[in-house]
ZAVO-76147 format. One record per residue: residue in one letter; z, y, x of N, C-alpha, C in turn. Coordinates in pm, whole numbers, padded with zeros to 5 digits, always signed. Atoms other than C-alpha are relative to their C-alpha. Layout:
<recs>
aZYXZYXZYX/...
</recs>
This chain:
<recs>
m+00062-00108+00078-02084-00823+00779+00040-00013-00146/k-00040+00006+00140-01963-00731+00429-00122-00003-00090/s+00114+00013+00089-02193-00827+00145+00000+00114-00102/k+00011-00106+00099-02322-00581-00113+00085-00030-00123/s-00079+00037+00118-02137-00775-00384+00147+00029+00020/e-00141-00024-00027-01804-00712-00209+00028+00145+00038/s-00031-00133-00051-01825-00378-00029-00014+00106-00109/n+00003-00111+00093-01759-00054-00220+00020-00043-00145/k-00026+00047+00135-01636-00248-00521+00117+00077-00059/n-00104-00074+00069-01437-00037-00767+00100-00100-00060/i-00096+00098+00049-01116-00229-00830+00112+00059-00085/y-00106-00060+00081-00880+00023-00991-00022+00150-00009/t+00015-00143+00021-00877+00376-01135+00137+00067-00004/i-00125-00075-00003-00598+00625-01061-00033+00147-00024/d+00032-00137+00039-00619+00960-01238+00100+00099+00061/y-00092-00108-00039-00466+01292-01132-00041+00127-00074/d+00025-00120+00080-00441+01637-01291-00029+00125+00081/e+00013-00122-00079-00425+01895-01014-00016-00032+00149/t+00001+00001-00147-00511+01950-00648+00077+00123+00046/v-00090-00109-00040-00237+02160-00486+00017+00000+00151/i-00021-00014-00144-00123+02269-00139+00142-00041+00036/f-00132+00048-00043+00163+02083+00029+00071+00107+00084/k-00083-00095-00077+00447+02305+00159+00100-00073+00089/e-00102+00070-00078+00736+02081+00262+00057-00118-00078/r-00071+00112+00059+00921+01757+00199+00147+00038-00005/i-00136-00050+00017+01257+01861+00059+00102-00112+00018/t-00083+00119-00014+01416+01516+00025-00092-00118+00023/r+00080+00121-00023+01302+01161+00083-00106-00020-00109/f+00091+00026+00112+01140+01153-00262-00046+00126-00073/t+00039-00124+00066+01071+01520-00340-00077+00090+00096/v+00077-00095-00080+00805+01760-00212-00016+00130-00076/n+00025-00132+00055+00742+02129-00268-00147+00035+00027/f+00143-00031-00015+00387+02262-00321-00032+00134-00063/d+00055-00120+00064+00181+02566-00419-00125-00037-00078/f+00125+00017+00074-00086+02570-00688-00110+00081+00069/k+00111-00067-00068-00429+02669-00554-00042+00126-00076/e+00037-00114+00082-00497+02904-00846+00105+00021-00108/k-00095-00028+00107-00284+03076-01106-00052-00057-00131/s+00036+00060+00128-00284+02889-01437+00130-00020-00078/e-00120+00032+00079-00047+02777-01711+00091-00093+00079/n-00080+00095-00078+00065+02497-01480+00079+00069+00111/s-00065-00064-00114+00152+02738-01200+00130+00070-00038/k-00125-00059+00045+00434+02879-01412+00115-00102+00005/s-00102+00104-00002+00617+02545-01390+00059-00015+00141/e-00066+00021-00128+00849+02434-01112-00092-00077+00096/n+00094+00057-00095+00654+02346-00797+00063-00113+00081/l-00059+00117-00064+00829+02017-00722-00068-00125-00053/a+00061+00127+00042+00679+01667-00728+00076-00116+00059/h-00064+00122-00047+00822+01319-00696-00095-00075+00092/l+00078+00076-00097+00699+01128-00391+00044-00145-00006/h-00033+00141+00016+00690+00755-00465-00040-00077+00125/d+00024+00067-00128+00685+00650-00099+00112+00039+00095/s-00116-00028-00084+00989+00620+00126-00036+00009+00149/g+00042-00007-00140+00783+00613+00448+00009+00140+00056/r-00012-00131-00064+00793+00896+00699-00119+00091-00033/l+00123-00071+00038+00429+01005+00637-00018+00134+00072/t+00006-00129-00070+00464+01282+00897-00141+00039+00041/e+00138-00029-00039+00099+01252+00998-00086+00038-00120/l+00074-00030+00123-00009+01300+00634+00054+00124-00071/l-00063-00113+00070+00240+01545+00485+00016+00117+00096/v+00006-00115-00091+00138+01842+00696-00022+00126-00085/k+00010-00124+00077+00184+02195+00563-00145+00049-00006/g+00137-00046+00020-00145+02317+00417-00095-00107-00048/n+00085+00108+00051-00289+01974+00334-00001-00001-00152/e+00011+00007+00146-00410+01920-00020+00065-00128-00054/l-00059+00113+00069-00208+01695-00250-00067-00018-00136/l+00042+00030+00136-00331+01522-00565+00125-00034-00080/i-00121+00024+00080-00065+01533-00837-00037-00024-00146/k+00020+00020+00144-00035+01423-01198+00130+00030-00072/k-00118-00034+00079+00202+01527-01474+00083-00124-00025/a-00091+00112+00025+00507+01306-01513-00001-00032-00149/e+00001+00042+00140+00510+01103-01834+00129+00041-00072/n-00129-00040+00057+00880+01182-01891+00017+00151+00014/e-00007-00145-00004+00892+01551-01983+00140+00052+00035/n-00137-00041-00028+01270+01560-01937+00042-00024+00145/r-00034+00031-00139+01254+01450-01575+00014+00129+00082/k-00024-00118-00083+01375+01692-01308-00128+00048+00067/t+00129-00037-00059+01043+01685-01121-00109-00027-00103/k+00099+00008+00108+00753+01750-01358-00132-00063+00044/w+00125+00052-00054+00485+01605-01129+00026-00122+00087/d-00001+00114-00092+00409+01286-00935-00110+00020+00103/v+00104-00003-00104+00226+01282-00602-00082-00128-00010/v+00091+00116+00003-00077+01052-00614-00059-00023+00139/g+00066+00018-00129-00257+01116-00286+00002+00128+00081/v+00008-00116-00090-00317+01352+00005-00137-00003+00068/k+00129-00011-00069-00638+01479+00165+00022+00034+00147/v-00009-00021-00144-00666+01453+00542-00141-00012+00057/d+00137-00003-00053-00992+01551+00713-00098-00035-00112/d+00103+00031+00098-01268+01377+00518+00037-00115-00093/e-00038+00110+00089-01066+01117+00330+00121+00034-00085/t-00113-00014+00091-00824+01100+00038+00079-00129+00007/i-00085+00116-00027-00529+00868+00094+00104-00016-00111/l-00101+00029+00102-00319+00707-00178+00137-00009+00067/i-00136+00008-00054+00052+00766-00108+00101-00016-00114/n-00090+00031+00110+00205+00643-00432+00011-00151-00009/t-00014+00145-00009+00342+00291-00383+00015-00068-00136/a-00013+00058+00133+00394+00242-00757-00130-00069-00044/y+00130+00059+00037+00023+00155-00778-00033-00126+00077/h+00034+00115-00084+00030-00118-00514-00008-00129-00080/r-00002+00124+00080+00120-00391-00763-00128-00015-00081/y+00116+00008+00089-00169-00305-00995-00130-00016+00079/i+00117+00018-00087-00421-00276-00713-00006-00145+00047/a-00005+00139-00045-00307-00614-00580-00041-00096-00112/e+00037+00086+00113-00338-00771-00926-00150+00003-00024/s+00145-00011+00018-00694-00639-00956-00075-00081+00104/i+00062+00080-00107-00782-00798-00622+00015-00149-00030/l-00028+00142+00024-00620-01129-00716-00080-00055-00118/k+00074+00046+00118-00805-01143-01049-00151-00003+00025/n+00142-00002-00034-01140-01096-00874-00028-00115+00097/e+00025+00120-00082-01263-01433-00742-00067+00032+00133/k+00074-00031-00122-01494-01270-00487+00085+00073+00103/l-00085-00074-00091-01220-01054-00338+00130-00072+00033/s-00128+00067-00019-00912-01271-00379-00005-00095+00120/p-00004+00093-00113-00814-01453-00057+00022-00145-00045/f-00035+00133+00051-00721-01749-00280-00103-00052-00101/g+00100+00043+00095-01038-01775-00487+00045+00024-00143/k-00036-00015+00141-00986-01830-00859+00149-00027-00019/v-00144+00012+00025-00623-01769-00954+00023-00027-00148/k-00026+00038+00139-00504-01942-01271+00109+00083-00064/s-00112-00077+00057-00175-01757-01318+00063+00089+00106/i-00062-00098-00088-00003-01453-01170+00132+00044-00062/k-00131-00046+00047+00369-01381-01205+00056+00101+00100/p-00056-00100-00092+00503-01056-01055+00152-00008+00009/e-00146-00013-00017+00854-01000-00919+00075-00130-00028/v-00062+00131+00019+00965-01362-00886+00122-00013+00090/k-00124+00010-00075+01322-01429-00778-00005-00117+00099/y-00014+00104-00101+01380-01624-00457+00130+00027+00075/n-00135-00021-00053+01739-01669-00340+00056+00132-00053/k-00055-00128+00046+01885-01317-00351-00104+00112+00004/s+00108-00099-00009+01547-01143-00323-00100-00020-00112/r+00114+00016+00089+01233-01092-00524-00128+00007+00083/i+00131+00002-00065+00888-01184-00398-00099+00066-00095/d+00089-00080+00085+00607-00961-00525-00078-00083-00101/f+00079+00081+00092+00394-01240-00674+00020-00149+00026/y+00014+00145-00009+00394-01611-00749-00133-00033-00068/l+00134+00031+00049+00040-01746-00794-00021-00151-00008/e+00044+00140+00005-00111-02076-00897-00151-00005-00010/t+00142+00032+00010-00465-02199-00835-00010-00145-00045/e+00017+00141+00038-00611-02538-00921+00076-00092+00095/k-00059+00087-00101-00467-02679-00597+00135+00048+00054/d-00113-00052-00077-00193-02449-00468+00098+00083-00082/k-00103-00090+00050+00131-02273-00548+00031+00097+00115/i+00002-00101-00107+00150-01946-00355+00102+00110-00028/y-00086-00118+00007+00415-01683-00289-00064+00110+00084/l+00073-00108-00065+00272-01344-00196+00082+00129+00003/e-00058-00133-00016+00419-01021-00060-00112+00101+00021/v+00100-00106-00013+00225-00693-00079+00060+00117+00077/k-00043-00115-00078+00256-00412+00177-00112+00105+00000/g+00096-00110-00007+00088-00071+00183+00001+00062+00138/c+00012-00052-00136-00040+00080+00508-00080+00131+00001/t+00069-00128-00013-00127+00445+00576+00009+00057+00141/l-00018-00049-00138-00034+00478+00945-00111-00055+00089/i+00118+00041-00078-00350+00471+01160+00002+00071+00135/e+00010-00058-00134-00397+00526+01532-00124-00055+00069/n+00126+00041-00064-00742+00518+01696-00070-00111-00077/k+00066+00095+00090-00887+00331+01399+00073-00135-00010/v-00083+00122+00013-00607+00069+01422+00105+00026-00108/a-00100-00011+00106-00405+00026+01102+00128-00066+00045/t-00127+00055-00046-00035-00027+01172+00106+00008-00109/f-00112+00006+00095+00275-00120+00972+00119-00062+00073/p-00040-00104+00096+00555-00030+00920-00003+00139+00061/g-00005-00137-00046+00573+00348+00940+00140+00044+00036/a-00141-00025-00033+00953+00333+00976+00067-00137+00008/p-00068+00130-00007+01198+00053+01065+00029-00055-00139/s-00014+00059+00133+01212-00190+00773+00065-00137+00007/v-00074+00127+00006+01482-00456+00755-00050-00084-00116/r+00048+00069+00120+01351-00541+00410-00130-00075+00026/a+00129+00064-00028+00998-00615+00533+00017-00122+00090/t-00027+00115-00087+01132-00842+00808+00063-00113-00079/k-00064+00101+00086+01349-01021+00554-00104-00074-00083/h+00106+00063+00079+01042-01084+00339-00079-00102+00083/l+00073+00094-00086+00860-01245+00632+00081-00127+00023/n-00086+00117-00020+01157-01474+00699+00004-00087-00125/e+00000+00075+00126+01164-01573+00332-00132-00074-00020/l+00131+00066+00012+00791-01650+00336-00008-00121+00093/m-00002+00114-00091+00846-01875+00638+00081-00116-00060/e-00080+00103+00067+01115-02062+00444-00079-00065-00113/l+00081+00053+00110+00884-02100+00145-00112-00088+00053/k+00103+00082-00063+00610-02231+00373+00059-00135+00041/k-00068+00122-00042+00858-02486+00509+00028-00092-00120/e-00028+00077+00122+00933-02593+00150-00127-00057-00063/g+00123+00061+00047+00567-02679+00096-00093+00092-00079/y+00085-00095+00069+00428-02367-00070-00097+00067+00098/r+00078-00095-00079+00148-02148+00054+00075+00133-00005/a-00069-00129-00006+00295-01817+00165-00092+00100+00067/a+00099-00096-00051+00100-01500+00229+00048+00144-00014/v-00022-00143+00007+00105-01126+00285-00135+00068-00021/l+00119-00081+00025-00156-00892+00138+00032+00142+00043/i-00025-00134-00052-00173-00564+00331-00110+00093-00051/l+00093-00096+00056-00338-00278+00143-00008+00120+00095/v+00018-00105-00100-00478-00038+00404-00078+00114-00064/f+00057-00111+00074-00555+00308+00266-00064+00109+00087/r+00069-00096-00087-00707+00486+00570-00106-00072+00081/k+00110+00059-00076-01026+00427+00766+00052-00065+00127/s-00047+00075-00117-00963+00160+01028-00089-00120+00022/d+00085+00113-00036-01128-00130+01206+00077-00130+00019/i-00080+00118-00030-00839-00367+01278+00145+00030-00036/f-00141-00019+00037-00469-00421+01194+00091-00062+00105/r-00105+00060-00081-00155-00480+01398+00136+00048-00051/p-00135-00050+00030+00221-00463+01336+00040+00104+00103/r-00035-00110-00092+00367-00146+01487+00133-00030+00069/h-00121+00043-00071+00613-00289+01739+00077+00117+00059/e-00068-00117-00055+00688+00059+01877+00104+00056-00097/i-00091-00050+00102+00860+00143+01549+00101-00107-00042/d-00089+00107+00047+01003-00196+01447-00038-00130+00071/k+00033+00119-00078+00996-00471+01710+00042-00128-00072/d-00044+00118+00075+01192-00711+01487-00105-00043-00101/f+00106+00032+00095+00922-00688+01221-00120-00058+00073/a+00118+00046-00074+00644-00730+01477+00019-00143+00051/e-00029+00136-00047+00811-01040+01627-00006-00098-00116/a+00001+00087+00118+00863-01186+01279-00141-00018-00054/f+00139+00005+00048+00501-01104+01189-00079-00108+00073/y+00078+00098-00077+00347-01307+01471+00061-00140-00010/k-00064+00130+00021+00603-01584+01428-00043-00059-00133/a+00041+00046+00132+00518-01607+01058-00144-00052+00002/k+00138+00046-00011+00147-01634+01142-00007-00136+00068/r-00002+00130-00070+00221-01917+01386+00051-00111-00091/k-00060+00099+00090+00423-02093+01116-00087-00026-00124/g+00093+00029+00110+00130-02080+00873+00002+00099-00115/v+00005-00105+00102+00204-01768+00669-00133+00074+00015/e+00131-00063-00002-00133-01619+00578+00014+00152-00013/v-00004-00147+00006-00194-01246+00635-00141+00052-00026/y+00131-00051+00040-00478-01058+00466+00001+00153-00008/p+00013-00147+00007-00527-00689+00561-00134+00035-00066/m+00121-00040+00071-00777-00526+00323-00014+00151+00004/l+00027-00143-00006-00931-00184+00379-00048+00048-00137/l+00035-00059+00129-00946+00026+00062-00026+00149+00020/s+00020-00145-00002-01062+00381-00011+00027+00056-00139/y-00028-00067+00127-00973+00633-00282-00098+00116-00014/k+00105-00100+00018-01273+00831-00403-00027+00020-00149/n+00034-00032+00139-01347+01009-00732+00091-00072-00100/k-00103+00059+00086-01024+00875-00885-00007-00152-00008/n+00011+00146-00002-01119+00515-00803+00042-00057+00135/i-00031+00077-00121-00984+00264-00552-00114-00098+00022/y+00111+00088-00034-01268+00083-00376+00040-00097+00111/f-00013+00096-00109-01263-00233-00166-00109+00028+00100/e+00097-00025-00106-01431-00171+00169-00029-00125+00082/k+00020+00120-00080-01375-00475+00390+00134-00064+00034/k-00119+00068-00049-01127-00731+00521+00012+00028+00150/l-00022-00035-00140-00972-00641+00857+00051-00120+00080/e-00054+00099-00093-00907-00865+01155+00138+00046+00046/i-00134-00030-00050-00559-00882+01311-00002-00003+00152/l-00004-00009-00144-00503-00772+01669+00096-00107+00056/r-00089+00098-00062-00357-01041+01896+00123+00067+00058/k-00126-00052-00054-00001-00997+02015-00021+00045+00144/s+00020-00055-00135+00007-00775+02324+00126+00065+00054/f-00124-00060-00051+00374-00691+02379+00100-00109+00032/
</recs>
């Protein structure tokens, strides 16, 4: 049972400027939309940058509402950034640029952090020819941490990845190597849709799923955390269990 001190804890604020209607995904990183009402904004080009390379076919459905914000660079080709999408009764963050900052907020909170009190946090740390999302130090441990975002849900089961990901599998293999070298190695999975449990989606990427369970056996720690996006705030809801391997 989640305690009152942990559940519904506001951990990060993400603003947006407009709620619009999704029309179509033009390219991997560009969507077309309609403004809900005529305004000064509706005279501008109706294109927004999508900072998420996943398929998102179950979310980006014609007619769904998108949350967008004005791009900081006025000279950019797309004048808007997609922040989130509304599906049924929930708003789902689909901008991966915020994952790092959400993760940092969790890590800096002793009650939410899987590692307790963290003394130092270094983002984007080089390891061999790759970069690991975070290097952490506590009083006792040195920890390498990868962060993944999850929006693909099926029957209240959160699943990752949403598309085949050689990169994600590579990260798991690197974490296993780091564990072998004597570090703590972990994965923080940020789950942005209502769900009760997590599993790797072997139907989409069996290599990742095999590497996932192998990494767990080798001592790589995995922490799926259910989050929600309400009233421009990201809230911590609960920690999710991991489904046992069944394939």
